[in-house]
VEXVO-200979 format. One record per atom (N, C-alpha, C): x, y, z; residue in three letters; atom name. Coordinates in steps of 0.05 Angstrom, whole numbers, plus 5000, padded with zeros to 4 digits. Layout:
+------+------+------+-----+------+
!   px !   py !   pz ! res ! atom !
+------+------+------+-----+------+
!    X !    Y !    Z ! ALA !   CA !
...
+------+------+------+-----+------+
END
This chain:
+------+------+------+-----+------+
!   px !   py !   pz ! res ! atom !
+------+------+------+-----+------+
! 3739 ! 1848 ! 0527 ! MET !    N !
! 3731 ! 1827 ! 0546 ! MET !   CA !
! 3753 ! 1806 ! 0546 ! MET !    C !
! 3760 ! 1796 ! 0569 ! ASP !    N !
! 3779 ! 1775 ! 0571 ! ASP !   CA !
! 3766 ! 1748 ! 0564 ! ASP !    C !
! 3781 ! 1730 ! 0552 ! GLU !    N !
! 3771 ! 1704 ! 0545 ! GLU !   CA !
! 3787 ! 1683 ! 0560 ! GLU !    C !
! 3774 ! 1661 ! 0566 ! CYS !    N !
! 3789 ! 1638 ! 0578 ! CYS !   CA !
! 3802 ! 1623 ! 0556 ! CYS !    C !
! 3816 ! 1602 ! 0563 ! LYS !    N !
! 3830 ! 1586 ! 0542 ! LYS !   CA !
! 3811 ! 1572 ! 0523 ! LYS !    C !
! 3785 ! 1571 ! 0530 ! HIS !    N !
! 3765 ! 1559 ! 0513 ! HIS !   CA !
! 3752 ! 1579 ! 0494 ! HIS !    C !
! 3761 ! 1605 ! 0495 ! GLY !    N !
! 3751 ! 1625 ! 0477 ! GLY !   CA !
! 3725 ! 1638 ! 0485 ! GLY !    C !
! 3717 ! 1636 ! 0510 ! ILE !    N !
! 3693 ! 1649 ! 0519 ! ILE !   CA !
! 3697 ! 1665 ! 0545 ! ILE !    C !
! 3678 ! 1680 ! 0553 ! ASP !    N !
! 3679 ! 1695 ! 0578 ! ASP !   CA !
! 3684 ! 1675 ! 0601 ! ASP !    C !
! 3705 ! 1679 ! 0617 ! PRO !    N !
! 3711 ! 1660 ! 0639 ! PRO !   CA !
! 3688 ! 1656 ! 0658 ! PRO !    C !
! 3671 ! 1676 ! 0662 ! ALA !    N !
! 3648 ! 1673 ! 0680 ! ALA !   CA !
! 3627 ! 1653 ! 0669 ! ALA !    C !
! 3627 ! 1649 ! 0643 ! TRP !    N !
! 3608 ! 1631 ! 0630 ! TRP !   CA !
! 3620 ! 1603 ! 0625 ! TRP !    C !
! 3646 ! 1601 ! 0627 ! CYS !    N !
! 3659 ! 1575 ! 0620 ! CYS !   CA !
! 3656 ! 1555 ! 0643 ! CYS !    C !
! 3640 ! 1535 ! 0638 ! SER !    N !
! 3635 ! 1515 ! 0659 ! SER !   CA !
! 3659 ! 1498 ! 0665 ! SER !    C !
! 3678 ! 1496 ! 0647 ! ILE !    N !
! 3702 ! 1480 ! 0652 ! ILE !   CA !
! 3721 ! 1497 ! 0670 ! ILE !    C !
! 3726 ! 1522 ! 0663 ! CYS !    N !
! 3744 ! 1538 ! 0678 ! CYS !   CA !
! 3734 ! 1544 ! 0706 ! CYS !    C !
! 3707 ! 1547 ! 0710 ! ASN !    N !
! 3697 ! 1554 ! 0736 ! ASN !   CA !
! 3690 ! 1529 ! 0753 ! ASN !    C !
! 3696 ! 1505 ! 0742 ! GLY !    N !
! 3693 ! 1481 ! 0757 ! GLY !   CA !
! 3665 ! 1469 ! 0758 ! GLY !    C !
! 3647 ! 1479 ! 0742 ! LEU !    N !
! 3620 ! 1468 ! 0741 ! LEU !   CA !
! 3618 ! 1444 ! 0723 ! LEU !    C !
! 3636 ! 1442 ! 0704 ! GLU !    N !
! 3637 ! 1419 ! 0685 ! GLU !   CA !
! 3665 ! 1408 ! 0686 ! GLU !    C !
! 3668 ! 1383 ! 0691 ! THR !    N !
! 3694 ! 1371 ! 0694 ! THR !   CA !
! 3703 ! 1355 ! 0670 ! THR !    C !
! 3688 ! 1356 ! 0648 ! GLY !    N !
! 3695 ! 1342 ! 0624 ! GLY !   CA !
! 3690 ! 1312 ! 0625 ! GLY !    C !
! 3705 ! 1296 ! 0610 ! PRO !    N !
! 3700 ! 1267 ! 0609 ! PRO !   CA !
! 3699 ! 1254 ! 0636 ! PRO !    C !
! 3715 ! 1263 ! 0655 ! ALA !    N !
! 3715 ! 1251 ! 0682 ! ALA !   CA !
! 3688 ! 1254 ! 0696 ! ALA !    C !
! 3671 ! 1273 ! 0687 ! SER !    N !
! 3646 ! 1278 ! 0700 ! SER !   CA !
! 3625 ! 1257 ! 0694 ! SER !    C !
! 3633 ! 1237 ! 0679 ! ALA !    N !
! 3614 ! 1216 ! 0672 ! ALA !   CA !
! 3609 ! 1197 ! 0695 ! ALA !    C !
! 3621 ! 1202 ! 0717 ! SER !    N !
! 3616 ! 1184 ! 0740 ! SER !   CA !
! 3589 ! 1189 ! 0752 ! SER !    C !
! 3578 ! 1169 ! 0765 ! ALA !    N !
! 3551 ! 1172 ! 0776 ! ALA !   CA !
! 3550 ! 1194 ! 0797 ! ALA !    C !
! 3528 ! 1208 ! 0798 ! GLY !    N !
! 3524 ! 1228 ! 0818 ! GLY !   CA !
! 3535 ! 1255 ! 0812 ! GLY !    C !
! 3547 ! 1260 ! 0788 ! ASN !    N !
! 3557 ! 1286 ! 0781 ! ASN !   CA !
! 3536 ! 1299 ! 0763 ! ASN !    C !
! 3528 ! 1323 ! 0770 ! TYR !    N !
! 3506 ! 1336 ! 0756 ! TYR !   CA !
! 3514 ! 1361 ! 0743 ! TYR !    C !
! 3500 ! 1368 ! 0722 ! GLY !    N !
! 3505 ! 1393 ! 0707 ! GLY !   CA !
! 3496 ! 1417 ! 0723 ! GLY !    C !
! 3502 ! 1440 ! 0713 ! TYR !    N !
! 3498 ! 1466 ! 0726 ! TYR !   CA !
! 3468 ! 1469 ! 0734 ! TYR !    C !
! 3450 ! 1461 ! 0717 ! PHE !    N !
! 3422 ! 1465 ! 0722 ! PHE !   CA !
! 3408 ! 1440 ! 0734 ! PHE !    C !
! 3423 ! 1421 ! 0744 ! GLY !    N !
! 3412 ! 1397 ! 0755 ! GLY !   CA !
! 3410 ! 1376 ! 0733 ! GLY !    C !
! 3408 ! 1351 ! 0741 ! GLY !    N !
! 3407 ! 1330 ! 0721 ! GLY !   CA !
! 3435 ! 1325 ! 0711 ! GLY !    C !
! 3437 ! 1306 ! 0691 ! GLN !    N !
! 3463 ! 1300 ! 0680 ! GLN !   CA !
! 3473 ! 1323 ! 0662 ! GLN !    C !
! 3499 ! 1327 ! 0662 ! SER !    N !
! 3511 ! 1347 ! 0645 ! SER !   CA !
! 3511 ! 1337 ! 0616 ! SER !    C !
! 3515 ! 1355 ! 0597 ! LYS !    N !
! 3516 ! 1347 ! 0569 ! LYS !   CA !
! 3539 ! 1327 ! 0565 ! LYS !    C !
! 3561 ! 1331 ! 0579 ! GLN !    N !
! 3584 ! 1312 ! 0577 ! GLN !   CA !
! 3576 ! 1284 ! 0587 ! GLN !    C !
! 3562 ! 1283 ! 0609 ! ASP !    N !
! 3552 ! 1257 ! 0620 ! ASP !   CA !
! 3535 ! 1243 ! 0599 ! ASP !    C !
! 3516 ! 1258 ! 0588 ! LEU !    N !
! 3498 ! 1246 ! 0568 ! LEU !   CA !
! 3512 ! 1238 ! 0543 ! LEU !    C !
! 3531 ! 1254 ! 0534 ! LEU !    N !
! 3547 ! 1246 ! 0510 ! LEU !   CA !
! 3562 ! 1220 ! 0515 ! LEU !    C !
! 3575 ! 1217 ! 0538 ! VAL !    N !
! 3589 ! 1193 ! 0544 ! VAL !   CA !
! 3570 ! 1169 ! 0545 ! VAL !    C !
! 3547 ! 1173 ! 0557 ! ALA !    N !
! 3527 ! 1151 ! 0559 ! ALA !   CA !
! 3518 ! 1142 ! 0531 ! ALA !    C !
! 3514 ! 1161 ! 0513 ! ILE !    N !
! 3505 ! 1154 ! 0486 ! ILE !   CA !
! 3528 ! 1140 ! 0471 ! ILE !    C !
! 3552 ! 1150 ! 0474 ! CYS !    N !
! 3575 ! 1137 ! 0461 ! CYS !   CA !
! 3578 ! 1108 ! 0471 ! CYS !    C !
! 3575 ! 1104 ! 0497 ! ASP !    N !
! 3577 ! 1077 ! 0508 ! ASP !   CA !
! 3555 ! 1059 ! 0497 ! ASP !    C !
! 3531 ! 1070 ! 0496 ! LEU !    N !
! 3509 ! 1054 ! 0485 ! LEU !   CA !
! 3513 ! 1046 ! 0456 ! LEU !    C !
! 3524 ! 1065 ! 0441 ! LEU !    N !
! 3529 ! 1060 ! 0412 ! LEU !   CA !
! 3554 ! 1043 ! 0408 ! LEU !    C !
! 3570 ! 1039 ! 0429 ! GLY !    N !
! 3594 ! 1023 ! 0426 ! GLY !   CA !
! 3616 ! 1038 ! 0410 ! GLY !    C !
! 3617 ! 1064 ! 0413 ! ILE !    N !
! 3637 ! 1080 ! 0399 ! ILE !   CA !
! 3655 ! 1093 ! 0420 ! ILE !    C !
! 3678 ! 1103 ! 0411 ! SER !    N !
! 3697 ! 1116 ! 0430 ! SER !   CA !
! 3683 ! 1140 ! 0443 ! SER !    C !
! 3689 ! 1144 ! 0468 ! ARG !    N !
! 3678 ! 1167 ! 0483 ! ARG !   CA !
! 3689 ! 1193 ! 0470 ! ARG !    C !
! 3671 ! 1212 ! 0468 ! MET !    N !
! 3678 ! 1238 ! 0457 ! MET !   CA !
! 3674 ! 1259 ! 0478 ! MET !    C !
! 3685 ! 1283 ! 0473 ! SER !    N !
! 3683 ! 1305 ! 0491 ! SER !   CA !
! 3668 ! 1328 ! 0479 ! SER !    C !
! 3655 ! 1343 ! 0496 ! ILE !    N !
! 3641 ! 1367 ! 0488 ! ILE !   CA !
! 3663 ! 1387 ! 0479 ! ILE !    C !
! 3657 ! 1401 ! 0458 ! GLY !    N !
! 3676 ! 1420 ! 0448 ! GLY !   CA !
! 3673 ! 1448 ! 0460 ! GLY !    C !
! 3688 ! 1467 ! 0449 ! VAL !    N !
! 3687 ! 1495 ! 0458 ! VAL !   CA !
! 3658 ! 1505 ! 0454 ! VAL !    C !
! 3648 ! 1520 ! 0473 ! GLY !    N !
! 3622 ! 1531 ! 0472 ! GLY !   CA !
! 3600 ! 1510 ! 0475 ! GLY !    C !
! 3607 ! 1487 ! 0487 ! SER !    N !
! 3588 ! 1466 ! 0493 ! SER !   CA !
! 3578 ! 1452 ! 0467 ! SER !    C !
! 3595 ! 1453 ! 0446 ! SER !    N !
! 3587 ! 1441 ! 0421 ! SER !   CA !
! 3590 ! 1411 ! 0422 ! SER !    C !
! 3571 ! 1397 ! 0409 ! LEU !    N !
! 3571 ! 1368 ! 0408 ! LEU !   CA !
! 3584 ! 1358 ! 0383 ! LEU !    C !
! 3597 ! 1335 ! 0384 ! PRO !    N !
! 3610 ! 1324 ! 0360 ! PRO !   CA !
! 3589 ! 1312 ! 0340 ! PRO !    C !
! 3590 ! 1321 ! 0316 ! SER !    N !
! 3572 ! 1311 ! 0295 ! SER !   CA !
! 3576 ! 1281 ! 0290 ! SER !    C !
! 3600 ! 1271 ! 0295 ! GLU !    N !
! 3605 ! 1242 ! 0291 ! GLU !   CA !
! 3587 ! 1225 ! 0309 ! GLU !    C !
! 3581 ! 1234 ! 0332 ! MET !    N !
! 3563 ! 1218 ! 0350 ! MET !   CA !
! 3535 ! 1217 ! 0338 ! MET !    C !
! 3526 ! 1239 ! 0327 ! PHE !    N !
! 3499 ! 1240 ! 0315 ! PHE !   CA !
! 3498 ! 1222 ! 0290 ! PHE !    C !
! 3520 ! 1222 ! 0274 ! ASP !    N !
! 3521 ! 1205 ! 0251 ! ASP !   CA !
! 3520 ! 1176 ! 0259 ! ASP !    C !
! 3535 ! 1168 ! 0280 ! ALA !    N !
! 3535 ! 1141 ! 0290 ! ALA !   CA !
! 3507 ! 1133 ! 0301 ! ALA !    C !
! 3494 ! 1152 ! 0315 ! ALA !    N !
! 3467 ! 1147 ! 0326 ! ALA !   CA !
! 3447 ! 1143 ! 0303 ! ALA !    C !
! 3449 ! 1159 ! 0283 ! ALA !    N !
! 3430 ! 1157 ! 0260 ! ALA !   CA !
! 3434 ! 1130 ! 0247 ! ALA !    C !
! 3458 ! 1121 ! 0243 ! SER !    N !
! 3464 ! 1096 ! 0231 ! SER !   CA !
! 3453 ! 1073 ! 0248 ! SER !    C !
! 3459 ! 1074 ! 0274 ! ALA !    N !
! 3450 ! 1052 ! 0292 ! ALA !   CA !
! 3420 ! 1050 ! 0294 ! ALA !    C !
! 3406 ! 1073 ! 0293 ! ALA !    N !
! 3377 ! 1074 ! 0295 ! ALA !   CA !
! 3363 ! 1071 ! 0268 ! ALA !    C !
! 3379 ! 1071 ! 0247 ! ALA !    N !
! 3369 ! 1069 ! 0219 ! ALA !   CA !
! 3349 ! 1091 ! 0213 ! ALA !    C !
! 3358 ! 1116 ! 0218 ! VAL !    N !
! 3343 ! 1140 ! 0211 ! VAL !   CA !
! 3360 ! 1156 ! 0191 ! VAL !    C !
! 3348 ! 1173 ! 0175 ! PRO !    N !
! 3363 ! 1189 ! 0157 ! PRO !   CA !
! 3382 ! 1209 ! 0171 ! PRO !    C !
! 3404 ! 1216 ! 0158 ! GLY !    N !
! 3422 ! 1236 ! 0168 ! GLY !   CA !
! 3409 ! 1263 ! 0166 ! GLY !    C !
! 3424 ! 1283 ! 0173 ! GLY !    N !
! 3414 ! 1311 ! 0173 ! GLY !   CA !
! 3429 ! 1327 ! 0194 ! GLY !    C !
! 3417 ! 1349 ! 0202 ! SER !    N !
! 3429 ! 1365 ! 0223 ! SER !   CA !
! 3426 ! 1350 ! 0249 ! SER !    C !
! 3441 ! 1358 ! 0269 ! MET !    N !
! 3439 ! 1345 ! 0295 ! MET !   CA !
! 3411 ! 1345 ! 0306 ! MET !    C !
! 3396 ! 1367 ! 0306 ! PRO !    N !
! 3369 ! 1366 ! 0316 ! PRO !   CA !
! 3351 ! 1348 ! 0299 ! PRO !    C !
! 3355 ! 1348 ! 0273 ! GLU !    N !
! 3339 ! 1330 ! 0256 ! GLU !   CA !
! 3343 ! 1301 ! 0262 ! GLU !    C !
! 3368 ! 1293 ! 0267 ! ILE !    N !
! 3375 ! 1266 ! 0274 ! ILE !   CA !
! 3363 ! 1259 ! 0301 ! ILE !    C !
! 3366 ! 1276 ! 0321 ! GLY !    N !
! 3355 ! 1271 ! 0347 ! GLY !   CA !
! 3325 ! 1268 ! 0347 ! GLY !    C !
! 3312 ! 1286 ! 0332 ! GLU !    N !
! 3283 ! 1285 ! 0330 ! GLU !   CA !
! 3274 ! 1259 ! 0316 ! GLU !    C !
! 3288 ! 1251 ! 0295 ! ALA !    N !
! 3280 ! 1226 ! 0280 ! ALA !   CA !
! 3283 ! 1202 ! 0298 ! ALA !    C !
! 3304 ! 1201 ! 0314 ! ILE !    N !
! 3309 ! 1179 ! 0332 ! ILE !   CA !
! 3287 ! 1178 ! 0354 ! ILE !    C !
! 3281 ! 1201 ! 0365 ! ALA !    N !
! 3260 ! 1203 ! 0385 ! ALA !   CA !
! 3233 ! 1194 ! 0374 ! ALA !    C !
! 3226 ! 1204 ! 0351 ! LYS !    N !
! 3200 ! 1196 ! 0339 ! LYS !   CA !
! 3199 ! 1166 ! 0332 ! LYS !    C !
! 3220 ! 1155 ! 0323 ! LYS !    N !
! 3221 ! 1127 ! 0316 ! LYS !   CA !
! 3216 ! 1110 ! 0342 ! LYS !    C !
! 3226 ! 1120 ! 0364 ! ALA !    N !
! 3223 ! 1106 ! 0390 ! ALA !   CA !
! 3196 ! 1113 ! 0404 ! ALA !    C !
! 3180 ! 1130 ! 0392 ! GLY !    N !
! 3155 ! 1137 ! 0403 ! GLY !   CA !
! 3156 ! 1158 ! 0425 ! GLY !    C !
! 3179 ! 1173 ! 0426 ! LEU !    N !
! 3182 ! 1194 ! 0446 ! LEU !   CA !
! 3178 ! 1222 ! 0433 ! LEU !    C !
! 3173 ! 1241 ! 0450 ! THR !    N !
! 3168 ! 1269 ! 0441 ! THR !   CA !
! 3194 ! 1284 ! 0441 ! THR !    C !
! 3199 ! 1298 ! 0419 ! TRP !    N !
! 3221 ! 1316 ! 0416 ! TRP !   CA !
! 3209 ! 1344 ! 0417 ! TRP !    C !
! 3212 ! 1357 ! 0440 ! SER !    N !
! 3199 ! 1383 ! 0445 ! SER !   CA !
! 3218 ! 1406 ! 0436 ! SER !    C !
! 3207 ! 1430 ! 0437 ! ALA !    N !
! 3223 ! 1454 ! 0431 ! ALA !   CA !
! 3247 ! 1458 ! 0449 ! ALA !    C !
! 3246 ! 1446 ! 0473 ! GLU !    N !
! 3268 ! 1448 ! 0492 ! GLU !   CA !
! 3291 ! 1430 ! 0485 ! GLU !    C !
! 3287 ! 1413 ! 0465 ! CYS !    N !
! 3308 ! 1393 ! 0458 ! CYS !   CA !
! 3329 ! 1405 ! 0440 ! CYS !    C !
! 3324 ! 1427 ! 0427 ! ASP !    N !
! 3344 ! 1439 ! 0409 ! ASP !   CA !
! 3339 ! 1469 ! 0408 ! ASP !    C !
! 3356 ! 1482 ! 0393 ! SER !    N !
! 3355 ! 1512 ! 0392 ! SER !   CA !
! 3342 ! 1523 ! 0367 ! SER !    C !
! 3330 ! 1506 ! 0351 ! ARG !    N !
! 3318 ! 1516 ! 0326 ! ARG !   CA !
! 3297 ! 1537 ! 0330 ! ARG !    C !
! 3283 ! 1536 ! 0353 ! GLY !    N !
! 3262 ! 1555 ! 0358 ! GLY !   CA !
! 3270 ! 1580 ! 0374 ! GLY !    C !
! 3296 ! 1582 ! 0379 ! SER !    N !
! 3306 ! 1605 ! 0394 ! SER !   CA !
! 3304 ! 1631 ! 0378 ! SER !    C !
! 3306 ! 1653 ! 0391 ! ILE !    N !
! 3304 ! 1679 ! 0377 ! ILE !   CA !
! 3326 ! 1682 ! 0356 ! ILE !    C !
! 3350 ! 1673 ! 0363 ! SER !    N !
! 3372 ! 1675 ! 0344 ! SER !   CA !
! 3371 ! 1653 ! 0322 ! SER !    C !
! 3353 ! 1634 ! 0325 ! GLY !    N !
! 3352 ! 1612 ! 0306 ! GLY !   CA !
! 3370 ! 1589 ! 0315 ! GLY !    C !
! 3390 ! 1595 ! 0332 ! GLY !    N !
! 3406 ! 1576 ! 0346 ! GLY !   CA !
! 3422 ! 1556 ! 0330 ! GLY !    C !
! 3419 ! 1556 ! 0304 ! GLY !    N !
! 3434 ! 1537 ! 0289 ! GLY !   CA !
! 3426 ! 1508 ! 0294 ! GLY !    C !
! 3445 ! 1491 ! 0297 ! SER !    N !
! 3440 ! 1462 ! 0300 ! SER !   CA !
! 3448 ! 1452 ! 0328 ! SER !    C !
! 3440 ! 1467 ! 0348 ! THR !    N !
! 3448 ! 1459 ! 0375 ! THR !   CA !
! 3427 ! 1441 ! 0388 ! THR !    C !
! 3436 ! 1419 ! 0399 ! VAL !    N !
! 3419 ! 1401 ! 0415 ! VAL !   CA !
! 3425 ! 1406 ! 0444 ! VAL !    C !
! 3405 ! 1409 ! 0460 ! THR !    N !
! 3408 ! 1415 ! 0489 ! THR !   CA !
! 3412 ! 1390 ! 0505 ! THR !    C !
! 3417 ! 1393 ! 0531 ! ALA !    N !
! 3419 ! 1370 ! 0549 ! ALA !   CA !
! 3392 ! 1356 ! 0549 ! ALA !    C !
! 3370 ! 1370 ! 0548 ! GLU !    N !
! 3343 ! 1357 ! 0546 ! GLU !   CA !
! 3342 ! 1340 ! 0521 ! GLU !    C !
! 3351 ! 1350 ! 0499 ! GLY !    N !
! 3351 ! 1334 ! 0474 ! GLY !   CA !
! 3368 ! 1309 ! 0476 ! GLY !    C !
! 3392 ! 1312 ! 0489 ! LEU !    N !
! 3409 ! 1288 ! 0493 ! LEU !   CA !
! 3395 ! 1268 ! 0511 ! LEU !    C !
! 3381 ! 1277 ! 0531 ! THR !    N !
! 3366 ! 1259 ! 0549 ! THR !   CA !
! 3345 ! 1244 ! 0534 ! THR !    C !
! 3331 ! 1257 ! 0516 ! VAL !    N !
! 3310 ! 1244 ! 0500 ! VAL !   CA !
! 3324 ! 1224 ! 0480 ! VAL !    C !
! 3346 ! 1233 ! 0468 ! MET !    N !
! 3360 ! 1215 ! 0450 ! MET !   CA !
! 3370 ! 1190 ! 0464 ! MET !    C !
! 3381 ! 1193 ! 0488 ! LEU !    N !
! 3390 ! 1170 ! 0503 ! LEU !   CA !
! 3368 ! 1150 ! 0509 ! LEU !    C !
! 3345 ! 1161 ! 0518 ! ALA !    N !
! 3322 ! 1144 ! 0524 ! ALA !   CA !
! 3312 ! 1130 ! 0499 ! ALA !    C !
! 3311 ! 1145 ! 0476 ! ALA !    N !
! 3302 ! 1133 ! 0451 ! ALA !   CA !
! 3321 ! 1111 ! 0441 ! ALA !    C !
! 3347 ! 1116 ! 0443 ! LEU !    N !
! 3366 ! 1096 ! 0434 ! LEU !   CA !
! 3365 ! 1071 ! 0451 ! LEU !    C !
! 3360 ! 1075 ! 0477 ! LYS !    N !
! 3357 ! 1051 ! 0495 ! LYS !   CA !
! 3333 ! 1034 ! 0486 ! LYS !    C !
! 3312 ! 1047 ! 0476 ! ARG !    N !
! 3288 ! 1032 ! 0467 ! ARG !   CA !
! 3294 ! 1018 ! 0440 ! ARG !    C !
! 3309 ! 1031 ! 0423 ! LEU !    N !
! 3313 ! 1021 ! 0396 ! LEU !   CA !
! 3335 ! 1001 ! 0393 ! LEU !    C !
! 3356 ! 1002 ! 0411 ! LEU !    N !
! 3379 ! 0985 ! 0407 ! LEU !   CA !
! 3379 ! 0961 ! 0425 ! LEU !    C !
+------+------+------+-----+------+
END
């Protein structure tokens, strides 16, 4: 199988096929593949809210752990995996962290992936807490 420069199947790469434009996509009115804000848009919004340098989504749509560490510190919740931090922030703000917010309940176990839904909840929670 051929891979794009991001190391994945070009048909699935949202950057190569133009569905995700990276940091520039943080402008108003730009939406992710499934509607709503893209993960990059949400990441930029959280970074801006935290007052930290804007970060980019990595290969395979991976999120930077540094953002989660900064969010945990700002919200005064314990560290942990990305989903654990997101869930702690949501709960502290009185919001629900559902199974759609991360990949812990997926068939593969999903590791420590937070979804766009999870970032949306985190952003709303951080807006309440900060």
